[in-house]
N, C-alpha and C positions, 0 to 999 in steps of 0.2 A: 120302624122307619120314621114314624112321627116323632118318636122320642129322640132319635138321632138328629132329626132336623131341628127339633126344638133346642137340643143341646148345642148343635152347631150354630144356631142363631143366637143363643145366649152367651156363648163363650166370648165372641168378639166384644159384646157389651161389657162383660166382666173384665176383660183384658183392657178395655179402653178406660176404665174407671181410674186406675192409678195416675195416668197423665193429667186428668182433670184435677185430681186431688193435689198433684205437684204444682199445677198452675195456681190453684187456690192458695197453697202454702207459700209459693213465691210472691203472690200478690200481697198476702198478709205481711211478709217480711219487708217488701218494698214500702208498704203503708207504714209499718213501724219505723223504718229508716227515715221516711219522709217526715213522720211526726217528730222523731228525734232531731232531725235536722232543723225542722221548724222551731222546736223548743230551743235549740242552740242559737238559732238566729234571733229569736225573741229575747233570749237571755243576753246575747251579745249586744243587741240594740238597747236593752234596758241598762246594761252596764255602761255602754257608751254614753247614753243620755245622762246617767248619774255622774259620770266622770267628765263630761263635756265642759261644764262650767269651770272646773278646776284646770282642765287643759287650756281653756281660753285664758284664764287668769295667768297661768304659767307662761303661755306664749306672749301675752301682753307684758308680763314682767321681764321676759327675756329681751323683747324689743326695746322696752324702756331702759334696761341696763345698757344695751348697745348704744342707744341714743345718748344716755348720760355720759358714757365713756368718751364718745366723740365730742360731746358738748364741753366736757372739762378741758380738753385740749383747745377747742375754739375759744373758750373763755380765757384760758391762759394767754393765748396769742393776741387776743383782741380787746378784752374787757378788763383784765386784772390791773392794768396800769392805772385805771381811773377808779374802779370799784373795789380794789384791794384783792389780796390773794384769797381771802375767805369770804368775799362778798360783803365785807364789813363797811365799805365806803371809805373814801379818803377825802378829807377836807370838805368842800361843798358838794362833792359827788355823793349822792344818796346810797345807802346800803341796798344790796339785793337780797341779803339774808333777812327777809322781812315777812312777817305774817300777812301784811297787806298785799304784798306781791304774790305770795303763794296762793292766795284766794282770789286774785284778780282774774276776771274772765280771760280765757285763752286768747280770744281774738283781740282784746284790748292790749294785752301784753305783746302779742305778735306785732301789732301795728306800731307799738312804741319802739321795738327793736328794729323793725324793718324800715320805718320812715323817720325815726328820730323824734326829738322833742323840739318844737319851735321855741326860739328865744332862750335856749339852754345850750350847754356844751355837748349834748347828746346828739351825735351825727346819725344819719341814715345808714343802715348796714345792708339792706337788701340790694341786690344787683339792679333791679328795675328802678331804684332810686339813687343809683350811683355808688352803691356800697360794694363790698367784696364778697358777700355771703349769698348763697342760694336760698330759695324758700325753705328747702329741707333743713339747711343749717340753721336758719332762723328758728324753725320749729324745734330743733335740738336745744337751742339756748332757752327757749320758752320752757321746755321740759326740765332743764336744769334749774331755772328759777323756781318752778312750781314743785319739783320733786327731788331736787338734787341734795347731796350731802356736802355741805360747804367745808367741812373739815377735810374730807377726801379731795375736794376740789383744790383746797389750799396746798395739799401735798403734791398734787399734780403740777400746780404752778411752780412750786419750788423745784420739783424734779426736772422740769423743763428749763430751769434757769431763767424764769421770767418773773420772779418775785419783784414787785415794784419797790423802788427806793422810798421808804417812809422814815422820816419826813421827806416831803418833796423838795425842801428848800436847803440851801447852803448859804454860807456867809462869804462874800468876796474878801480877798486878802486886803486888810485895811491899808497897809503901806502901798501896795500896788494901786489900789483904788484912788488913793490920794495923788499918786503920780500922774494919773490920767487927766487930772484937772489942768495940767500944763499943755495938753494937746488941743488942737483945734476942735471946737465944739465939745470941750472936755466935760461940761456939765451935762450935755445930752448923752454922751457916752457913759458917764457915771450912772445916770438914771437907767439907761438900757442894761448896764451890767447888773444893777440891783434887781431890776425886773426879771432878767434872765435867771439870776440865782434863786429868785422866789418862785417863778412859774414854769421855767423851761428846762432847768438842769436835769430833772429826773428822767426826761425822755431824751433830750439831745446831748446829755453827757457833760462832763467837766470841760470847761473852756469851749463848749459847743462842738466837741470832736465826735459826737455821735455815740450811739449805744446800740444794743441789740434790737431795740424797738423803734428807733427813729434815726434818720440820717444826720450827718454832720452839717452844721451851719457855718462852722469856721472852715470854709472850703473855697478855693479859688473859683470853682464852678458856680457856687452860690453868689459869690461877690461879682461875678460877671453879669448877673441879672440887673434889671433896672429897679429903681426904688419903688416904682408903682407895682411891679410884679411881686416884690417881697411884701409890701404893705397889703396888697390884696390877699396874699396867702395867709398872713397873720390875721387879717380881719375876717375872712370868710372860711378859712380852712382849706383842706384838700380832700375832695370826695374819694372814698375808697381807701382812706388811710386813717390812722389814729389822730391826725391833725384836725382838730375842731376849730371853728371860728372863735376868736377872742374879742369880738366887738362888744359883747355883752359883759365882759369882765374888765377890759382895759379901755381907757379913754383914748381918743384919737392921738393926742400928743404922746401918750405912753407907747402906742404902737409905732409912732414915728421914731421914738428914741430906740426901740428895738430894731427897726429897719436900719437906722444909722449904725448901730453896733454891728449888725450882721454884715453890712457892706464895708465896714472899716475894721474888721476884726484883726487884720494883719498888723494894725498899728497898736493893738492892745497887748500889754505884756503877758507872756505865757504864765500860767498858774494863777491867773486872776480869779477864776471861778473853780474851786476844787470840787470834787465829787462829794456828795453827802457821806459822812462816816457812819455807815449803817452795816451791822454784821450781816453776813450772808445767812439766809435762813436754810435750815437743814431738815431732812426727814430721815427715817430709817433707810429708805431706798437710796437717797442721795449719799448718805454716809457709806453705805455698802458699795455704791458705785465709786465713790472717792477712794475708798480703801483699795478696790480692785485696780483703778487707774494709777494710784500711787505705787502699788506693788509692781505694775507692769512698766511704768515709765520713769519713776522717780527714785525708787529704792536703791537702784544700783549705784547712784552717786550720793544720795542723801542718807542711805542706810535703811534697813527694813523697818526700823522704828523711828526714823528721822533723826538718829543720833549724829549723823554726819560721817564722812569718810575723808581720806586724804584727797579725794576728788572734789568734794563739795562741802559747804558748811552745814552745821546742824540746824534743823528746823524745830526739833522737839527740845527746845531750851527756852527758859523763861524770858531771857533778854530779847530774843527774836519775836516771840509771840506777844509780849506786852508792848513792844515798840513798833510793831507792824500792823496796820489796820488790814481788814479783809480786802478793801478796795486796792490798797497798795500791793498786797500779796497777789491779787488777781492780775494786776498790771505787770508784776514781775513775771508771772507764769506766761502771760499772753505775749509780752514784748521781749522777754529775755533780759539779760544783763550784758550790754556790750563790753567787750574786753575780758569776758570770763567764759567758762565752759557752759554757762547757763543759756540754752538756746531759746528761741521764741517758739512757744507752743500754740500761738493763736491761729496759725495756718494748718495745724494738725488736729486740733481739738475744737469742739464747739464751746460756746460760752457756758452752757450747762455743765459740760464735762469739767471745765476749769473751775467753775464754782463748786462742783462736788469735791474736787481735790482740796480747794481752800477750806471748805467746811470740814473735811476730814482732818486736815492739819490743825485747824482751830480747836478741835475737841481735845487736843493734847494739852491745852493751856493749863487746866486745873492741876494736872499732875506733872507738868514739865519740870525737870531738874534745873537747879541754878547753873550747874556746869555740865555740859554734855561730854560723854566719853565716846569719841569717834570709833568706828569699827573698820576693820580692813575688809574691802570688798571681797566677797566669796565667789567661787566658781559657779557656773550655771549647770543645768542638767538635772535630771531627777536624782533624788538622794540615794537610791539604791545603786546608781552607777558611779557615784562619787567615791574617791578614795578617802576613807575615814581615818587614815593614818594621821597621827598628831605630831606636831613639831615640838621636839624637846630642846630646851636651851639651858642645860645645867651649867652653872658657873657663870652665866651671863647676867648682867644687870638688866633692868627693864628696857633701857634704850638699846642695849646690845641685842636683847631678845626681839625687839621690834625690827631691828636691822636684819637679824637672821631670818625672821618671818618674811620680811620683804624680799630677801635674797631667795628664799625657798619658793616664793610666788613667782619671782622672775625666772627661776630655773624650770618652772613647769609644774606647779602644784596640780594634783589630780592626774598626773601621768606616772605615778608610781615612785616619785622621789620624795624622800624625807630627809630631814636634817638631824644629824647626831653631833653632839658636842664632843670633840676629841682633842684634848690638849689645847682648848681655847680656840679652835678653828672649826668653822662649819664645813662639814664634808658631806657632799651629796652621795647617797647610796641608793642603788636600784633595789626596790622591793620586789618580791615575787609577784607574779601576775594574779595568783588565785585570791588574795584578799580583795581585789577589785570586784570580783563576781559575787553578787549577793545570792543568798540561799533561795530567795524567791524566784530568781531567774532560773536556777538549776531545777527547782521543783516544777516550774512551768515547762521547761524543756523536756523533763522526764515524762510529765503527763502527756505532752503532745506526741512524743515518740511512742508511748504506750498505746494511745488511741490509734495512731497510724499503723502500728504493728497488728492490732486487733482487726482492723479493716482488711489488711493484707491477708491474714489467716482466713477470715470469713470469705474473701474472694476465692482463695484456693479451694476451700471446701465446696463452694458453689460450683466451681468448674469440675471437680471430681464427680459430683452428683449428675 
């Protein structure tokens, strides 16, 4: 009895032992997992700490790249006209591509851009000082001066069509300038014309008709202003624009002569102050854009390689390229040619687009032929949908062949008609429809039908199951 009691008392204890061991085993597993997780966290923190400096540098580099990208466009729009496309400086305007400026303290450089330089042509650019730029934009320009790539900046200026005209000056037409002497205050007008050609033509354009960066001064709205208003603008400039004050460059009597010219421009002969004959700068991007725009808008009339067609003259010919300046070519594209099929593109394209086309056409000059061979305008549409049938003109001379080709085009080239010469007469014959269909179209159609058929069979199999 005692033995049974003892046995009955010990059995529950023996049976209770396994759960305690299970709990201990679970506790050890949890401890190991916790240690492993702790080690993973420690290792992750160590890895993060080691990589953090590189991450910060990469983030800073990304921010700087975005700042520089925006700053290059700001520079092209606001600064390149005075400091040059590549920050090289123009005339008395100092260069920005300078070791001294790259090492100048940030705050000093920021104040110079934001507030301008007293007693110089450098205006204030910050909004709080009457300029057009925010504090953030001023900071972007500071980053450009200190860390920018001026070669890349110059390419951005050219691609935006904002490359400044260098040299800044031009020469008035001598014969027209002499004729001005007969006008009232002719000597004052002559001085104003010469000053404008030396100091103002690069921004305000030939004959004061304006440009992409400055408004026209040869304008009735400007002539309606008083002499005091015009003189004050020339003397002190206009806040928030590229127009700086000229009081430190020009004497009061010189400013008065410019005021007289501006108010009496309608009495000055046209063509008095031509635009500077400066080639349009190009980059790889602008040439690619020019090629694309030429193909889209100009090749149908002037030919794919500028050879000319019956619709329009050749551009890729030595006589045209050597006898036409870039500025004249840009004017032709912008304003068109009255009385011809050449339309004005100035209301359809930006100045940078037109300059890209002119730069693309100009690069033909080195290889341009002496005599161009015009081409016949071809039909449009993708090549695999065009009828590749050739026009045969046996027994015809060259002029007769051209006539037959023209007749074939008039009868509907690309619609299955070809010309065969029979007894000296061009006879239109209807060709079968199948040469028009390209094998790639058939292959694509067959592949599509095969895929559709496969899906249909798979759908039937799924329904049966």
